[in-house]
MIKOLZA-194459 format. One record per residue (C-alpha): residue in three letters; x, y, z. Coordinates in nm, 2 decimals. Last residue first. Example, Ala and Ser with C-alpha at 12.3 -4.5 7.8 and 13.67 -1.06 7.14 Angstrom:
<recs>
REC   aa       x       y       z
REC  SER    1.37   -0.11    0.71
REC  ALA    1.23   -0.45    0.78
</recs>
This chain:
<recs>
REC   aa       x       y       z
REC  UNK    6.67    8.25   13.12
REC  UNK    6.52    7.88   13.13
REC  UNK    6.32    7.96   13.44
REC  UNK    6.13    8.20   13.22
REC  UNK    6.05    8.00   12.96
REC  UNK    5.89    7.73   13.19
REC  UNK    5.64    8.02   13.30
REC  UNK    5.32    7.90   13.12
REC  UNK    4.97    8.06   13.23
REC  UNK    4.70    7.85   13.20
REC  UNK    4.37    8.01   13.23
REC  UNK    4.07    7.84   13.39
REC  UNK    3.72    7.97   13.31
REC  UNK    3.48    8.01   13.60
REC  UNK    3.16    7.87   13.67
REC  UNK    3.27    7.63   13.97
REC  UNK    3.58    7.50   13.72
REC  UNK    3.57    7.59   13.34
REC  UNK    3.81    7.51   13.05
REC  UNK    3.81    7.66   12.72
REC  UNK    3.89    7.47   12.39
REC  UNK    3.49    7.44   12.29
REC  UNK    3.27    7.26   12.05
REC  UNK    3.10    7.08   12.38
REC  UNK    3.22    7.27   12.71
REC  UNK    3.50    7.15   12.89
REC  UNK    3.46    7.04   13.25
REC  UNK    3.73    7.12   13.56
REC  UNK    3.76    6.93   13.87
REC  UNK    4.00    7.18   13.99
REC  UNK    4.24    6.93   14.10
REC  UNK    4.19    6.70   13.79
REC  UNK    4.23    7.02   13.56
REC  UNK    4.57    7.07   13.76
REC  UNK    4.68    6.75   13.70
REC  UNK    4.62    6.75   13.33
REC  UNK    4.81    7.08   13.28
REC  UNK    5.09    6.90   13.49
REC  UNK    5.07    6.60   13.23
REC  UNK    5.10    6.85   12.93
REC  UNK    5.39    7.02   13.09
REC  UNK    5.58    6.67   13.13
REC  UNK    5.77    6.50   13.42
REC  UNK    5.53    6.62   13.70
REC  UNK    5.57    6.74   14.06
REC  UNK    5.32    6.65   14.30
REC  UNK    5.25    6.88   14.58
REC  UNK    5.02    7.11   14.42
REC  UNK    5.06    7.51   14.52
REC  UNK    4.77    7.65   14.58
REC  UNK    4.81    8.03   14.63
REC  UNK    4.68    8.22   14.95
REC  UNK    4.35    8.37   14.97
REC  UNK    4.28    8.72   14.84
REC  UNK    4.02    8.66   14.58
REC  UNK    3.99    8.46   14.26
REC  UNK    4.17    8.12   14.29
REC  UNK    4.58    8.16   14.17
REC  UNK    4.67    7.74   14.15
REC  UNK    5.06    7.66   14.13
REC  UNK    5.16    7.34   13.93
REC  UNK    5.53    7.20   13.92
REC  UNK    5.73    7.09   13.63
REC  UNK    6.09    6.90   13.69
REC  UNK    5.98    6.55   13.76
REC  UNK    6.29    6.39   13.55
REC  UNK    6.58    6.41   13.82
REC  UNK    6.71    6.74   13.95
REC  UNK    6.48    6.98   14.07
REC  UNK    6.57    7.34   13.89
REC  UNK    6.18    7.43   13.88
REC  UNK    5.98    7.44   13.58
REC  UNK    5.65    7.62   13.65
REC  UNK    5.31    7.58   13.52
REC  UNK    5.07    7.84   13.66
REC  UNK    4.70    7.81   13.68
REC  UNK    4.48    8.11   13.69
REC  UNK    4.13    8.08   13.78
REC  UNK    3.93    8.34   13.57
REC  UNK    3.72    8.65   13.71
REC  UNK    3.35    8.64   13.68
REC  UNK    3.19    8.84   13.36
REC  UNK    2.86    8.99   13.42
REC  UNK    2.59    8.84   13.19
REC  UNK    2.37    8.71   13.48
REC  UNK    2.39    9.06   13.67
REC  UNK    2.30    9.25   13.34
REC  UNK    1.97    9.03   13.23
REC  UNK    1.85    9.10   13.61
REC  UNK    1.90    9.48   13.59
REC  UNK    1.72    9.49   13.25
REC  UNK    1.90    9.62   12.96
REC  UNK    1.68    9.80   12.72
REC  UNK    1.66    9.56   12.46
REC  UNK    1.63    9.25   12.71
REC  UNK    1.34    9.41   12.90
REC  UNK    1.17    9.52   12.59
REC  UNK    1.14    9.18   12.44
REC  UNK    0.79    9.14   12.50
REC  UNK    0.63    8.84   12.39
REC  UNK    0.29    8.83   12.21
REC  UNK    0.28    8.52   12.07
REC  UNK    0.34    8.33   12.38
REC  UNK    0.67    8.11   12.31
REC  UNK    0.60    7.73   12.21
REC  UNK    0.72    7.47   12.40
REC  UNK    0.88    7.17   12.25
REC  UNK    0.86    6.78   12.29
REC  UNK    0.52    6.75   12.14
REC  UNK    0.33    7.08   12.17
REC  UNK    0.34    7.24   12.52
REC  UNK    0.18    7.56   12.49
REC  UNK    0.31    7.89   12.67
REC  UNK    0.12    8.12   12.88
REC  UNK    0.02    8.46   12.79
REC  UNK   -0.16    8.38   12.46
REC  UNK   -0.46    8.23   12.65
REC  UNK   -0.63    7.99   12.40
REC  UNK   -0.85    7.84   12.65
REC  UNK   -0.98    7.50   12.56
</recs>
């Protein structure tokens, strides 16, 4: 059996790293490593309170990154929390384990509350 230290060995469920592993690329800032660590611009979700009569007063506007137009959902919502949930469903967003951040298509989803501005 070969004891080549450049290839990982399989023991049980885990791979053992090579013993002569060179971490110089990570310390010097390899180009591939920098590309993987670049931050993408987030998706902004605006929660707006309209002056619509009745119970359903909250509206959702989604601003995707780029120069495209804003996406305004047709539905109106009774509560701010249900408007947030509707936006998450529209974006097919997911949440990482042990995190309070939401992500959609690899981008973070940021909620901007504009209900206080409508009261003034």
